[in-house]
FISEGU-279198 format. One record per residue (C-alpha): residue number from 0; residue in one letter; z, x, y. Coordinates in steps of 0.5 Angstrom, whole numbers. Each point is the difference from the previous one (the first is absolute). Example, Ala and Ser with C-alpha at 12.3 -4.5 7.8 and 13.67 -1.06 7.14 Angstrom:
{rec 0 a {16 25 -9}},
{rec 1 s {-2 2 7}},
//
This chain:
{rec 0 m {0 1 0}},
{rec 1 q {-2 2 8}},
{rec 2 p {2 -4 6}},
{rec 3 p {-5 -1 5}},
{rec 4 p {1 8 6}},
{rec 5 y {4 -5 4}},
{rec 6 p {3 -6 0}},
{rec 7 s {-1 -6 2}},
{rec 8 y {3 -1 7}},
{rec 9 p {-4 -4 5}},
{rec 10 h {4 3 5}},
{rec 11 q {-2 7 1}},
{rec 12 p {-6 3 2}},
{rec 13 a {-6 2 -6}},
{rec 14 p {1 6 0}},
{rec 15 p {-2 5 4}},
{rec 16 h {-7 1 2}},
{rec 17 a {-2 7 -5}},
{rec 18 l {-5 5 6}},
{rec 19 p {-6 2 -2}},
{rec 20 a {-3 6 1}},
{rec 21 a {-1 1 9}},
{rec 22 p {-6 -1 3}},
{rec 23 q {-3 6 1}},
{rec 24 r {-2 1 7}},
{rec 25 p {-6 2 1}},
{rec 26 p {-3 8 0}},
{rec 27 l {3 3 8}},
{rec 28 n {-7 2 4}},
{rec 29 g {0 7 1}},
{rec 30 l {-4 -1 7}},
{rec 31 a {6 -4 3}},
{rec 32 v {5 5 -3}},
{rec 33 a {-4 6 3}},
{rec 34 a {-2 -4 8}},
{rec 35 l {8 -2 -1}},
{rec 36 v {2 8 1}},
{rec 37 t {-6 1 4}},
{rec 38 g {3 -4 5}},
{rec 39 l {7 1 -1}},
{rec 40 l {-1 9 1}},
{rec 41 c {-3 -2 6}},
{rec 42 m {-8 4 -3}},
{rec 43 v {-6 -2 3}},
{rec 44 p {0 -6 2}},
{rec 45 v {-8 -2 -2}},
{rec 46 v {2 2 -7}},
{rec 47 g {6 -5 0}},
{rec 48 v {-5 -5 2}},
{rec 49 v {-5 1 -5}},
{rec 50 l {5 -1 -6}},
{rec 51 g {2 -6 3}},
{rec 52 v {-5 -3 0}},
{rec 53 i {-3 2 -5}},
{rec 54 a {6 -1 -5}},
{rec 55 l {0 -7 2}},
{rec 56 v {-7 -1 -2}},
{rec 57 q {3 3 -7}},
{rec 58 i {6 -6 -1}},
{rec 59 k {-4 -5 2}},
{rec 60 r {-6 1 -5}},
{rec 61 t {6 3 -5}},
{rec 62 g {5 -4 1}},
{rec 63 a {5 7 1}},
{rec 64 r {5 0 2}},
{rec 65 g {2 4 8}},
{rec 66 k {-2 -5 4}},
{rec 67 g {6 1 5}},
{rec 68 m {-1 8 -1}},
{rec 69 a {-7 0 2}},
{rec 70 v {1 -4 7}},
{rec 71 t {6 4 1}},
{rec 72 g {-3 6 0}},
{rec 73 l {-7 -2 4}},
{rec 74 v {6 -4 6}},
{rec 75 l {3 7 0}},
{rec 76 s {-6 4 1}},
{rec 77 a {-3 -4 3}},
{rec 78 v {6 2 5}},
{rec 79 g {0 7 -3}},
{rec 80 t {-3 4 7}},
{rec 81 l {5 -3 5}},
{rec 82 l {7 1 -5}},
{rec 83 c {-3 7 -2}},
{rec 84 t {-1 0 8}},
{rec 85 l {7 -2 1}},
{rec 86 v {3 5 -5}},
{rec 87 l {-3 7 3}},
{rec 88 v {2 -3 7}},
{rec 89 g {8 -2 -2}},
{rec 90 g {4 -5 0}},
{rec 91 a {-2 -5 -4}},
{rec 92 g {2 3 -6}},
{rec 93 a {5 -6 -1}},
{rec 94 f {-5 -6 1}},
{rec 95 v {-5 4 -5}},
{rec 96 k {6 2 -5}},
{rec 97 g {1 -9 0}},
{rec 98 f {-7 -2 1}},
{rec 99 k {-1 4 -7}},
{rec 100 e {5 -4 -3}},
{rec 101 g {-2 -7 1}},
{rec 102 a {-7 4 -2}},
{rec 103 r {3 1 -6}},
{rec 104 e {4 -6 -1}},
{rec 105 g {-6 -4 1}},
{rec 106 a {-3 5 -6}},
{rec 107 r {3 -3 -5}},
{rec 108 d {-6 -4 -2}},
{rec 109 g {2 -7 3}},
{rec 110 g {-2 -6 -5}},
{rec 111 a {5 -3 -5}},
{rec 112 f {6 6 1}},
{rec 113 s {1 -2 7}},
{rec 114 l {1 -7 -3}},
{rec 115 r {6 -3 1}},
{rec 116 r {5 -5 -5}},
{rec 117 g {-2 -7 0}},
{rec 118 e {-9 2 3}},
{rec 119 c {-5 -2 -4}},
{rec 120 f {-7 3 -1}},
{rec 121 d {-7 0 -2}},
{rec 122 t {-5 6 -3}},
{rec 123 p {-7 1 3}},
{rec 124 g {-2 2 -7}},
{rec 125 g {4 -5 -5}},
{rec 126 g {6 1 -3}},
{rec 127 l {6 4 -1}},
{rec 128 q {-4 5 -4}},
{rec 129 a {-8 -1 4}},
{rec 130 p {2 7 6}},
{rec 131 a {0 -1 7}},
{rec 132 a {-1 3 7}},
{rec 133 d {6 -4 1}},
{rec 134 m {4 -7 -1}},
{rec 135 d {-1 -6 4}},
{rec 136 t {7 -3 3}},
{rec 137 v {-2 -7 -1}},
{rec 138 p {5 -7 0}},
{rec 139 c {3 -2 -7}},
{rec 140 a {-1 -7 1}},
{rec 141 q {-9 2 -1}},
{rec 142 r {-2 2 -7}},
{rec 143 h {3 9 0}},
{rec 144 t {0 6 -5}},
{rec 145 a {7 2 0}},
{rec 146 e {6 -2 4}},
{rec 147 v {6 4 1}},
{rec 148 v {5 1 -1}},
{rec 149 g {5 7 2}},
{rec 150 t {-3 6 2}},
{rec 151 f {5 6 -1}},
{rec 152 r {-1 9 2}},
{rec 153 l {1 4 -6}},
{rec 154 p {5 7 1}},
{rec 155 g {-2 6 4}},
{rec 156 p {-4 7 0}},
{rec 157 q {1 1 -6}},
{rec 158 a {-6 1 -5}},
{rec 159 y {-4 -6 -4}},
{rec 160 p {6 -3 -5}},
{rec 161 g {-8 -1 -6}},
{rec 162 d {-3 -6 -1}},
{rec 163 a {4 -2 -5}},
{rec 164 a {8 1 3}},
{rec 165 l {-3 -3 7}},
{rec 166 r {-1 -6 -3}},
{rec 167 d {5 -1 -3}},
{rec 168 r {4 1 6}},
{rec 169 v {-5 -5 3}},
{rec 170 e {0 -5 -5}},
{rec 171 d {7 -2 1}},
{rec 172 r {0 -1 6}},
{rec 173 c {-5 -4 1}},
{rec 174 q {3 -4 -5}},
{rec 175 r {6 -2 3}},
{rec 176 l {-4 -1 7}},
{rec 177 a {-3 -5 -4}},
{rec 178 d {6 -4 -3}},
{rec 179 g {2 0 7}},
{rec 180 y {-6 -2 3}},
{rec 181 a {-1 -6 -4}},
{rec 182 m {7 -1 -2}},
{rec 183 d {-2 -6 -5}},
{rec 184 a {-6 2 -5}},
{rec 185 w {0 -7 -4}},
{rec 186 a {-5 0 8}},
{rec 187 v {-3 6 -2}},
{rec 188 p {-7 -1 -4}},
{rec 189 a {-1 2 -6}},
{rec 190 d {-6 4 2}},
{rec 191 v {3 4 7}},
{rec 192 k {3 6 -2}},
{rec 193 v {4 6 3}},
{rec 194 y {-6 5 3}},
{rec 195 y {1 7 4}},
{rec 196 y {-3 5 5}},
{rec 197 a {3 6 -2}},
{rec 198 p {-2 7 3}},
{rec 199 d {-4 5 -5}},
{rec 200 r {1 7 0}},
{rec 201 e {-6 2 6}},
{rec 202 t {3 -5 4}},
{rec 203 w {7 3 -1}},
{rec 204 k {-2 6 2}},
{rec 205 l {-2 -3 8}},
{rec 206 g {7 -4 -1}},
{rec 207 d {-2 -6 -3}},
{rec 208 r {8 -3 -1}},
{rec 209 e {-2 -8 1}},
{rec 210 v {0 -5 -6}},
{rec 211 t {-3 -6 1}},
{rec 212 c {3 -5 -5}},
{rec 213 v {-4 -6 0}},
{rec 214 f {-1 -8 -5}},
{rec 215 g {-8 0 -3}},
{rec 216 k {-4 -1 -6}},
{rec 217 e {-4 3 -5}},
{rec 218 k {-6 -5 1}},
{rec 219 g {0 -5 6}},
{rec 220 t {4 -1 7}},
{rec 221 l {6 -3 3}},
{rec 222 k {1 -6 4}},
{rec 223 g {7 -2 4}},
{rec 224 t {5 5 -1}},
{rec 225 l {6 1 -5}},
{rec 226 r {5 2 6}},
{rec 227 q {7 -3 -2}},
{rec 228 d {5 3 2}},
{rec 229 a {5 -1 6}},
{rec 230 s {-5 -1 5}},
{rec 231 t {-3 -5 -4}},
{rec 232 l {6 -4 -4}},
{rec 233 d {6 -3 2}},
{rec 234 a {8 3 -1}},
{rec 235 h {0 -4 -6}},
{rec 236 q {-7 2 -4}},
{rec 237 v {1 6 1}},
{rec 238 a {8 0 -2}},
{rec 239 y {-3 -2 -8}},
{rec 240 l {-6 4 0}},
{rec 241 e {6 6 1}},
{rec 242 a {3 -2 -6}},
{rec 243 a {-6 -1 -4}},
{rec 244 n {-2 6 1}},
{rec 245 a {6 3 -2}},
{rec 246 l {-1 -2 -6}},
{rec 247 n {-7 1 0}},
{rec 248 e {1 8 1}},
{rec 249 a {3 0 -6}},
{rec 250 m {-3 -5 -5}},
{rec 251 a {-7 6 2}},
{rec 252 g {4 6 -3}},
{rec 253 g {-1 -3 -6}},
{rec 254 p {-1 5 -5}},
{rec 255 e {-7 3 -2}},
{rec 256 e {1 -1 -9}},
{rec 257 e {-2 -7 -1}},
{rec 258 y {4 -2 -5}},
{rec 259 v {8 1 1}},
{rec 260 e {0 4 -8}},
{rec 261 d {-4 5 3}},
{rec 262 d {5 1 6}},
{rec 263 l {7 -2 -1}},
{rec 264 e {4 3 3}},
{rec 265 g {-7 0 7}},
{rec 266 y {1 -7 -1}},
{rec 267 r {8 -1 1}},
{rec 268 k {0 3 7}},
{rec 269 w {-5 -3 2}},
{rec 270 a {4 -7 -3}},
{rec 271 g {6 4 4}},
{rec 272 e {-4 1 6}},
{rec 273 v {-2 -8 1}},
{rec 274 t {7 -1 -2}},
{rec 275 v {2 3 7}},
{rec 276 a {-6 -4 4}},
{rec 277 l {2 -6 -4}},
{rec 278 a {7 0 4}},
{rec 279 v {-4 2 6}},
{rec 280 e {-4 -5 1}},
{rec 281 a {6 -6 -2}},
{rec 282 r {5 4 6}},
{rec 283 a {-6 -1 4}},
{rec 284 l {-2 -7 -1}},
{rec 285 r {7 -2 0}},
{rec 286 a {2 5 7}},
{rec 287 h {-6 -5 5}},
{rec 288 d {0 -6 2}},
{rec 289 w {-4 -3 -1}},
{rec 290 p {-4 -5 2}},
{rec 291 a {2 -9 -2}},
{rec 292 g {-6 -1 -5}},
{rec 293 a {1 7 -2}},
{rec 294 a {7 1 -1}},
{rec 295 e {0 -4 -8}},
{rec 296 p {-5 3 -4}},
{rec 297 v {1 8 3}},
{rec 298 a {8 -2 -2}},
{rec 299 a {-4 -1 -7}},
{rec 300 l {-4 6 0}},
{rec 301 a {6 4 1}},
{rec 302 a {4 -3 -6}},
{rec 303 e {-6 0 -4}},
{rec 304 a {0 9 2}},
{rec 305 g {7 0 -2}},
{rec 306 k {-2 -3 -7}},
{rec 307 a {-5 4 -1}},
{rec 308 r {3 6 2}},
{rec 309 a {6 -1 -3}},
{rec 310 y {-7 1 -7}},
{rec 311 w {-3 7 3}},
{rec 312 a {7 4 0}},
{rec 313 e {1 -2 -7}},
{rec 314 a {-8 2 -1}},
{rec 315 a {3 6 4}},
{rec 316 a {4 1 -6}},
{rec 317 a {-3 -3 -6}},
{rec 318 k {1 5 -5}},
{rec 319 d {-8 0 -4}},
{rec 320 a {-7 -5 2}},
{rec 321 d {2 -5 -4}},
{rec 322 a {7 -1 5}},
{rec 323 y {-5 1 7}},
{rec 324 y {-5 -4 -2}},
{rec 325 e {5 -7 -1}},
{rec 326 h {5 3 7}},
{rec 327 y {-7 -1 3}},
{rec 328 e {-3 -7 -2}},
{rec 329 d {8 -2 1}},
{rec 330 a {-2 2 7}},
{rec 331 d {-7 -2 1}},
{rec 332 a {1 -6 -1}},
{rec 333 h {5 0 6}},
{rec 334 s {-5 3 5}},
{rec 335 g {0 -7 5}},
{rec 336 h {-7 -2 1}},
{rec 337 a {2 -6 1}},
{rec 338 e {5 1 5}},
{rec 339 a {-4 6 3}},
{rec 340 v {-6 -5 1}},
{rec 341 r {4 -5 4}},
{rec 342 a {3 4 4}},
{rec 343 r {-6 4 1}},
{rec 344 e {-3 -7 3}},
{rec 345 a {6 -2 4}},
{rec 346 l {-1 8 4}},
{rec 347 g {-8 -1 1}},
{rec 348 l {0 5 -5}},
{rec 349 a {-7 0 -5}},
{rec 350 t {2 -3 -7}},
{rec 351 t {-5 3 -5}},
{rec 352 v {-2 6 -1}},
{rec 353 a {-7 2 5}},
{rec 354 a {-7 0 -5}},
{rec 355 a {-5 5 0}},
{rec 356 n {-3 -3 6}},
{rec 357 p {-7 1 3}},
{rec 358 s {0 -4 6}},
{rec 359 v {6 3 2}},
//
């Protein structure tokens, strides 16, 4: 006998979205880099102008990155003669320093990598995997490729950590940002996943440390925002989801082995973590002052969590796989299905898990 991967606890979100491999950034246009360097170093201005123009033409044709660099290099070269003259004359050092710092900031390639949490964007070249010179911000109410759930910068000047280490670091943080951005995973369609854009070895050398985490689809587009956090939900909805999601995090951490017999110790450890999470959930549900319509089903849900907790505690101490299965099934019988749906309905939250909906 084998239990399902997760008991049917409808008051918690489905297991977290898997993070597919990061969309590969388009290649960086070499002439764009050359144009920027020429402009920053105050070299022969006409060279930077020519390089910038050629780079922009190539970027438009190939979808490579570097548009911001090419434009910045072109502009710097256009005023290079004046700036170089001022430097030679003296007294303009502070001005030149500030100008160059601003240029370097603008040369971080813009596009999706300057987007902010809550913004939606479209890719002229196609989906998330398609090369694109830039990404256009669009209202989330209209069709779009992806929605930004958060951004962050990786730490400092150390050497590139390697693809695997970078991926491990980025995936965990992006998933947590997505969980906080869309607190009610029931309302997130099943075909919407978490993707991210991160530096590669080449852009790391240029100082790129920014990571952009987004909701998107492998195929198709989105319409409407998926954001459900304190900025879009009321205090009761947030309190309920925080309590339910505490359990969800523990439930999602089950052993990789399919059968209890193959990792009894791992399953017992998991059961102990779920036991603690159920206590946290029940305590949080009882502590909040719920509106009249939700008070009774939430109280009933907390009671079911207490009953399930007792069986999970027994599973954590099970002497063999057969005993574990028995306690597991007893716990699943107290999942609080009906109570959770009633509480969600009273609070105005989703009452069913969203399916893979191509219209979303």
